[in-house]
N, C-alpha and C positions, 0 to 999 in steps of 0.2 A: 644856661643857656640866652643870648638875645635873637631875636628874630631874624638880624642882619649877621649872623654867625650860622645860619643854619644851612645846612649841607642841602645842594641842589636834591633834586628825588632819585632813585635809585630806578626806576622805569627808563630815564632819559641818559644812562648814564655808559651806556653800549654808542649809542648815537652818538654823544659829545666825543668819544673816543675815536673812533673812526673817521670823524671831521677830523681828528689831531692826525689822525696818522694819513692822509690824505693831505695836508698842506706839508706835513715833514717831507713829503713825496714830491712832491710839485716843488720844493724847495733844492732840494736835493738838483732834480732836472736843471731848474735856470740855473744854478753852479755850475752843473758840467758844460751844459749850451755854451754861456757868455764866458767860456775859455778862449784868450789869447789865440789857441789853433784853431779854432771855429772863424774868428772873427775877420772879416774879407775887408782887405786894405781899399783903400778910394782911389788910389793911384799906382797903378801895377805897370811898374818899368820893364818887367817881364816880357807884357802882353801889350804886342802891336798888330794893330789892323793893316791891311794893303789898301793904299789909294784905289780907287777903281777908276776907270775913265769913263765922261757921260758916255750914252748913247749919242749916235748921229742917226739924226731920222730924217728920210729921202723928202722930195717937195713933192712928192706924184703920193703920198704915205696914208694920203685921206682920200682920193680919192678909189672910186670902186672897179672893181676892173670889170670886165667884162667875160660872163664865164660863157658866149653862146658862140667865141669865138669860132671854134673849132666844130662845131654842129654837123655842117655839111661832108665829112670828112668823119667814115667809120674808122674807127682804129681798134685793134685787138689787141686782145690783153698779152702776146706774144708779140706783136711788133711793134717796133719802137715808132714813137709818132714821129711827123715830118711837119714841117712848117710850110703854111699856104702863102702865099703871094696874093695881097687884094688891092684894086684901087683905093685911090684917097677917095674918102668921104662914105665909105661902105659903111653900113648899118646892117648887124643881120638881124633877122627876124625874130620874133618874139617866141619861146616855146612853149606849143600849150602845154597847158596844165593836165597829166593824165587823169584819167576817172577813176575814183575811189573803188577800188572791189566789195562788191555787196557783200556783208559779217553775214556769215550766218548765227538765226534769231534763237534765244533759246527757248525753252518753254515758259519759263517766267518771265522772258520778258515780251511775249507774244500777250500774257495776260494785261501787263500796265506797260504804256506805250510812253515814252518819255518823251516830254513838249521840248527838252533841247536834240531832241535827233531831228524832230520835225524842222527844228529853225535851221542846227546846218543840211537838211536836205536842201529847204530854200533858197540860201547862201549859194550851197555850191550850182543850183540854178542860177543866180544871180552872177554866177564868174562864167560862166560861160554866156550866159548876155550878154558880159560887159565885152567879151574874148569879142562876138561878132559886132555887135551895137556901140562898143566903145562905153559900157556903162561901168559905171567906178565898181567894183566887188564891197559887198556887203559885209559886214564880220558880223555875227551874233557869240553871245557868252556862251558858253555851256553851263547845262545845270551839274550840279555834284549831282556824282548818284549815291545810294545810300551802301553804306558798308558792310560790304559780308561777315558774315556772324560765324566763327567756329564752332560746331557741336559735334564735342565729345562722344568719338566712340562707345554704345552701353560694353558692357564686360558682360564675358559667359553666366550661364546660368552656374557651373561647376562653380566660378571663381566666387560669384555673389551667396554659395550655400557653405564653401568652406570658409569667407569673410561673417556671415551669420554665426558661424557656428563656435569658430574662433571668439565672436565676442560672446555668447553665451557660456561659454567658457570661465572668460575671464572676468563676468560677470559673478558665478558661479566661488568662482574661487576668491574674488573681493565679499560676496557675501558669508563664507566662510570662514576665513579668515578673521581672527580679532583682533582688532586695531586698540593700538593705546594710546586716546588723544590724549591731550594737554593742555594747557588751562581751567575752565571751570569746568568743560564736559565731561572733564575725567573721575564725577563723582561717583559715577557706577562701577569704576574698573577697582578692582581691589587684590593682589595678588592670592595664589591658590593657598592654601592652608598644606600640611604634610601629608595627610589622610587624604587629602583632594589630590593631590599629585597621584599616592599611592594606586587610588584608585583608578586614576587616569594610565599609568603604566600598567594598571594592569588589564586593563579596555587594551591599551594597543599591542600587547602582549599576545593577546585569544587574537585581537584579527592580524598581528603579524604571521601567527601559528596559521592560522585559516589560508593566508595568501601565498605562507614557505610550503605550506600542503600540495595549495592547488598548480603552484608552480612546479614542486619537484612530481606530482603525477601528468603535469602537459610535457614534462619531459620526458619521462619512463614511456607515455607514448609517440610521442616520434621518433625514441629508437626503436622502440617495438614497431613500429611500422617501417623505418627502414631498414632492419633485419630481414634477411632472404630465410625463409622458413624452406628448407624440403622434405616432398612428402613423401612418408613411409607406405608400401604396398602393404592396405591392410587384409589384402584376400587370402584366397590359399596358396601357398607356397609351398616348394620345397628344395631345405638347406641341405647344399652337399659338403661334408667336411672329412678331409683327406690329412693322417695325419703317422707320423711315424710311427712303428708297438716298438714294446720293451726287446722283441728279438730280432730286432729290425727289418723287420718287415711294413709294410704301406697296409692301414687299416683307413677302410672308409664306409662310413653309412652316410647314410640318405635320412633329414628329418623332416618331417611331414607340419605344417606348420597352420594356424586356423583351416584346420581339417580334421574330421572323425573319421573318416573313409578313409581309403587309398583312392589313388584315380584311376581310370581304367586301364591306363596303359601297364597301371603296377600292380593288376589282378592276379592271383595263380589261374594259370590257363594250359591247357595241352600242346604240348610244341605245336608247331605245324608239321603237316606233314613233307619228308622230301621232297625233291624235284623230282618227277619223275627220268630216268638215265636213258639217254637219245640211246638208239637203234639203229643197227647199219639198214638203209633199204635193201642192200641187195642179196645178203646172208641173214637177215636178221639175227644178228648176235649183236651185242654189247658195243656199242661203236665207241673208238675211241680218239679219231680224228676226224676232222672235219674239210670240205671240201672248199677250197679260199674262194674257188669262183661261184660255184653252185649254193655255199654253206649246207652242204647235201653230207648226213652223217655218216661214216664208213669205217667198217672194221680191219681192212689188212688189205695189204696191194692186190689182190686179187678183187675184191668189189674197188676198189682206186681205179684198175684199167678199166672194168666194166664200165664203170660211171662216165670217163673221158669217150670212151666207144661207142657210148649208148643201144649195149647191148640187153639193157635191162636188170631184173634182179634176176636170180633162180628157180627153179620150179619152188612150191611148196614146200614137196616130201622131201628132197637136196637140204633145203633151209630148216626141217626138222630136226634133220640127222648130223646138221653142223651144229646145232643150239644143243642136242643129247649128248655130243662128244666137247664141246667145251665144259659143259654142265660136267662131265665125266672127269675133266680134267684138274677142274678145281676144286672136285672131293679129292683129288687125289691129292692135291698137293696139302691139303688140311691134314691128311692125316698122313703125310711122310713131315710136317712139321708139327705135329701132336709126338708121334713117334720119337721125333729128335728130344723131343721136351722130358720125356720120359726117361727113357732107355739108354739117351746121348747116340746112340746109332739108327743106323738106316735096320727095320725090320727085316726076314727073311722073304724070297718071294712067294714060298708055298702057303705059309700065312697067311698071305693079303692078297686075295684073289682081285682086285682090280690092278695092281703090279702084275702081274701074270697076264691076263686081259692083254696089258700095254705090251708085253713082251711078244705076245702071239700077233697084234697087232703087228708089231715090227717086225716079224720074219715073214707076216700075210705080205707086207707093204713091199719085204724084198723079189717073194716072187711074184708079186704081178711088176716090178719091173724089170723080172728075168724073161717072161712074159712076155712084157708088149716089146723088147729087143727081139726077140726071135721072131713075131709079128713080122715087127719093121723090118728083118732081113728078107723074113716068106716075101710080103708085100716086093722087095727090090726083083727078086731072083723069079718070080710064079706069080699062081692065082692067090688071095687069100687066105688062107682055113678056115673053114668056120669057129669060132671064139665058143669055147667049152662055158659052162655054166657056172657061176660064181653065185655062191654063196653072201648069206648075208654079212657085213662088215661095220665095226662103229667107225672105221679109219675113214672115213668120208672123203675128209681135205687129200689125204695122201691121194685114194682113187680118183680125186678130180685133176691131182696135178700127174699121174699115171696116164689118163686119159688126153691130158693137155700135149703131154711132150710124144703121145704116139701119135697125134698125129700131125702132129710137125715133123714128126718123121717121116710122116707116108706123103706129106707135102715135098 
């Protein structure tokens, strides 16, 4: 093969191919835009322009108008202007120029005085002199000021810190990641062997296992903290259990928890003494009732009447007799109940001295009643006879009732 037939270098092949592709695209664009549809016609009959008349200018168009004709007339914004009549040859007075307001000077401007401002002030003074002394005003050129430079605001400390941290992370990732270079710089790179890949996979597995365990431990800790654990009572306590027994009855048990000895309220001990029975303040007998007004205990109707009348308690000897009589009645009732339980009937009077005494008391009570009637009848008819001597009796209540009846009859 000769040198003429030698192919071009392979390194420039892509460059030449790209140039050929660009030329083909330019030719295609030119063919598209050179079509008949996009061509403009030199003479378009459908489009016609309208002829416009020339502007007519007045003869006094170039003359300046007098702006100060209406100076003397003060016109308000809300009121319409009125035309004023002036004599021929009237000339308006020149309008004085308003004095400029003093501008507030900044701190920076106070340090550096601009020469142009001084010249402007001199020019303004010259204008005032020109108005009074008819001197022509003198204008001075203004000196351009220095341009204002915009200073960007500084970032916050937190933003700067985050940007620096992100830059450090990016540089760390760039250093740690392996880059595969192309060209002559790739001489140090080589593909890993199978053994090296397996070793790297084993290391990655160990690292992933550690990371997974740490993640699971963190999740378990989060769940444990989220759960609400109710605190149990660890001190001494008593459990009460009640259940139905095999016989249908209820069985209740007490279980002592966290204690080796029963509490003080469960310790065995003697029963408390029964409360004292109330005693009647009138008769000294066991009180069965209580006065609703004075809350004083009493035994019978006689004691209740003496309480209401304020007569006071009975004599001590009479109280002793009443108590003895009450005790004998209680014993008699117990004997009668015992005899009925043993024999099923009432025992004979001769074998029971208490019953015989009761019958004797009843007879004596009847005799006393007859004597009381006789005494009451004799009192109505004449002087009272001497009362016969009476022996000792156990029926004191009957005696009291008979005395009360005799007193009522005598009254």
